[in-house]
Structures are given as C-alpha cells and as structure tokens.
N, C-alpha and C positions, 0 to 999 in steps of 0.2 A: 504493500500500500504506500501511497505518497506520504512524505513527511508532514505535509500540511493539506488539510481538506477544504480550506476556504471557509470554515465555519459551518459546513453542512456535511453530515456523516456520509461516508461512502456506502452506497447500496448495491454496487455492482461494478463490473468491468466489461469493456468492449475490446475484443481482441481482433486485430487485423492481420491476415496472413498474406504474404507476398511470395508467390512461386517465382523465384528469380530465373528459373530455367525457361518458363513460358511467359514470364512477365505478366502473370495473372494475379490480381488482387482480390481477396475475399474478405469482406467486412463481417464483423460479428461471427467469426468462424466457430465460436463456442457459445451458442445461444443461451445455455444455462448460466453462463457467467454474468449476464447483464442483470440478473436478479439475485446474485449470490456474492458474498464477501470472501468466498474461498479464493485462495491465491494459487490454486492448481487447476488444470483443465486438461482432459484427454481429448486429442483430436484424431479423428478417423479419416479414411479416404485419401491418404497421402500416396503419391506416386513414387515408387522406388526409383532412386537415381536422380530425382528432381531435388533442387536445393530450395530451402524455405527460410524466410526471416519473419519475425513477429514483432508487433508493437502493441502497446496496451494503453487504453484510455480509461480513466476512472469515471464513474457515473454517480451523481448525487441528486438531490431534489432540484437543484438548479439546472442540471443538464449534464452533458458529456464534456469532459475536459480535453485538453490537447493530447496528442499521441506521445508516447514515450519514444526514446531513441530505439531504433530497430535492434533486435537481438542479433547475436552471431548467427551465421548461416548454419543450418542443419540439413543433412541429407539422409533420409531413411534408406535402409538396405533390405533386400529380400530376406525373410527368415529362413529360406532354404539354404542360404549361404553361411549361416551361423549355427552354432550349437545352442539349442534352447536352454535357458536358465530358469524357466518357470514351467509349471505343468502344462503339458500339451498332450494330444492323443498318443504321442510316442512315449510319454513319461508317466502314464497312468495305467494301472491294471486293476480290473474290477472283479468282484464276486457278487453273489446274489444280494447281499445286504451290507456291502462295504467295498472299500477300494484302497489301493496304495498309490501314493504319489512319490516320485523320485526326482531329486534335484540334480543339477549338473555336478555338484560336488559329491554325489553318492549318498546324500541324506535320504532316508526313506521315512515316510509318514503314513501311518495306518489309521483308517477311519472305519467306523461301524464294526462289523464282525471280522474285518481283516486284522490279523495279528501281526505284531512286529517281530521279525526274525533276525534283525541286524541291518547294518548299513555300512557305508564307507565314509561317513562324514568326517572322521578323524584320520583318514588314510591319505597319504600323499599320492595322488593319481597322476599318471603321465598325460592322460587325456580325459576330458569330461565324460560323465555318464550320459548316455543318450536314450536309453530305453529300459523297460522292465517288463517281465512276463512271469506269471505265476505258474506253479506246478498244478497238475490236474486236481489234486485234493485241496488246493489252496493253503497248504501247510508250509509253503516255502516259495521262493522266487529267485529268478536270475536277474542280474543287472549286466548290461553290456556298455562298454566304453567306446568312444570314437576310434580308438586304435585297435579294436577287436578283442580287448580283454573282457573275459566273462567271469562273473563273481556269483557264487552260489550261496544261498542262505536257507535255513530251515531244512526241509527234507529234499531240497533241490540238490542234485548231484552235479559235480563238475565233469563235463565231457570234453573239454578242450576250448582253446581260444585260437584266434587267427593271429599269427605273428605279424606285428605292424609293418615289418619290412616287406611283407608280401602283399600289402594293400596299395592299390592305386588311388583309391578314394576312401574317405572315412566311413566307418560303420554307422548306420542310421537306425537299425531296428533289429528286433529279435522276436521269435515266436517259438513256442514249445511244441513237441509232438504230443499226440493225444494221451500216451501213457506216461509222459514226463521223463522218458529215458533218452531224450535227445532234444536238440533245438537247431533252428536255422538262424543265422545272422545274415544281414544284407547290407551291402555298401551302397554309397550314393551313385556309383557307376553301374549298378544293376548286378554286381557280383553276388552270388549266393553261396554260403558256406555251411555245410551240414556236419553235425556232430552227434555222437551217440548213435541211436537207432534212426535218426533223421536221414532220409534218402535225398539225394540230389536229383532234382527234376528239371534243372536248367537255370540259366541266368539270362539277363537281358544284355546283349552286346552294347557297350557304351556308345558306339558309333550310331546306334539306332535310337538314342534317347534325345529328345528335344530339351528335357529338363531332368534334373537328378531324381533318382529314386528316393523316397522319403519314408516308406513303410512296407511291412510284409505281414500277412496273416495266412494261417494254414487252413486247409479244408478239415472238416470234422474227423475224417478217417486218417488224416496225416499223409495222404498219398498225393498231395499237391499243395500249391500255395499261389497266392496272388501278390504281385508287387504293384505299388502305386507310385507314380511320379508327381512332382510338384505341379505340373500342368494338368493333372487329373487323368493322365493316361494310365490304364490298368492292363497288366500283363499276366496271363494265366498259364500255369505250368502243372504238369501231372494231370490229376483228375479234376483240377479246378476249371470250371467253365467261365467263359467270358459273358458278363451280363450288361456290359456297357461301360462307358467312360465319359470324361469331361474334356478329352483332349482337343476337341474342336470348339470349345466354348470359351468365351471371355470371362475370366474369373476376377473378382475383386481382390482376392488374396489367394496365395498358393495353397494347394492341398498339402496337409501335413500328416495324414494317417488314414488307415483303412482297418475295418474289422468285419468279419463275416457273420452272417446269420447262423443260428444253431444248426440248421440242416444243410448249410453250405450252398444253398440255392440263391444266394444274393449277398450283397455287401453294402456297407455304408462308407462313404468318403467324408472326411471332415477337413475344412479349410482353416487357415490361420485366423480368420475373422469369426469363427464359430459356425460358419455355414455347413449344413449337413446335406448330403446328396445320396439318395437311396436307389439301388438297382436290384433287379431280379425280384425275389420275394421279400426283400427288405422294405419295411414300411417307414414312411416319414413321420416322425413324432414331434418335429419342431427343431429349431436351431437358435443360435445366438446372433446370427447375422442380421 
C-alpha cells in the first residue's frame, strides 16, 4: 500500500498488465483487487514466452490514483519444461478414501485413510522427485526421481532404477503392475523402462513427438500402458486401446497427467490449469479450468 492515502482509506487496487512482446495493455487484469485490500493477486491466461510488466493504482472513495512505476519484466515458462514443486497429477496417488501427495524434495503427505510409510524429505537427492505410485494393497508406495532413481516404502519392493547416465531425457512418471511386483518408468522423450515383472511393450520414438511425454498409466491387467504428451497426444502400447487424444486441439495449458478407468476402456487427461478431458468410457465429472 502507499505511504500516504490522501486522507481516504484504500478500498482496492487496479492492476494494469503490459505484454511487452505484443505491446498489448490490459487494465484491471485482476478484477477482484478493485474491491479488496489484499496486496497479492493471481493472474491466469498468460502466454508462455511473452514478457509482462505490471503497474498498480490505488482506489479510495475519491477515485483511482496514479499508476505506480512498472514492475520488472517477467516471462512465464511452460510447466512441461520444469520439474513440478507442488502437487500435480504426476505427484499424487489416491485410494478409495484418501491420497498421498509428494513434493519435489521427496516429502510425502498422507491424507484420509492413506498411511504414511516414509519419505525422502531429509535425504540429499541428486534430482527432484517427480512422481509417486502406490502398491496394489495401498500399504506402500514408490517414488521416482528425474534421474531415474526409484525409492520404495512400506510393502513396496525395490526392483531397480534407471542409471542416469543412460537417460537422454529426465524421468517424468511411474506406474505399478497390477500385482505390485514391478513398475514402469517413463522419460520425457517417450522412453519406457520396465522393472520386476513389468513387461516392455514399446516406447515412443522421440523423433515422432511434437511435445514431451508427461505421464504413463497401465491397463488393469498390466499387459499394456498409455503415454500422454504435453500437447494431449496419447500413445497406446500392448493391450491398451486408443480412445482419442487432444493432439489437434488448442489447449490453454499443457497436459500434465493421465489415469485410466477401472476397466481400462477409457482414460482421463488433466491439464496444468485443472482442465479434465474424458475419453472412451471415462465420464466427465467436472474440472478446475
């Protein structure tokens, strides 16, 4: 807030956004701020790669004051090019009445009926944790790091990791076999690596990808899996059937995860903005977009 309000209390703020890449100005970019004294505001709909500056004017009973000096320029980047540091579909695993969240530092947080079986919060990691998947009986889970390291907790057994020197791109996801005696991990370039009783059913050649792979989910019988790319492209392997994709659609935000229906006859995709897209026998129940 300003050091002097002119004798009339501040009742809100007007925020002006300048996209310096396109030279486009948007006034009152955060409409809720004009009736709030909060000094924070979340702004959606930014274009990755564009540069933005912001200026703020105070509002009181007399009117709107002059604009502040413009902020330093900021440039948003695509979340597909960074490791998530907050929960996303890649960093959450659920059971019927609970779920686990995992943070990039390996911290695990259990909610509802989900039990805590350990974490890596106090361990010095070479690369951040990017995904979690539970065992079939939900009495354990695996964490996977961007360098291919796999960490087992509870009744989860360790079946191997991918040596980082053999990776062309970072690992982005993990999914377990139906009996919990193996797992697959997937890299951003579409490489799939099978451990334990998990069978290899194919990878996506990186030269055929328009956007990096961001997630993997297995079929109910463990004889196949789907990969999903940031642009919504879906790739089916083994006995996994293709039920559609978003590859030719314009998305507001990139896709960040995929999960299959219980019978394996459909799947949901979720985007970074909370948008959910249903295919096959998957029903749409709402989204955050």
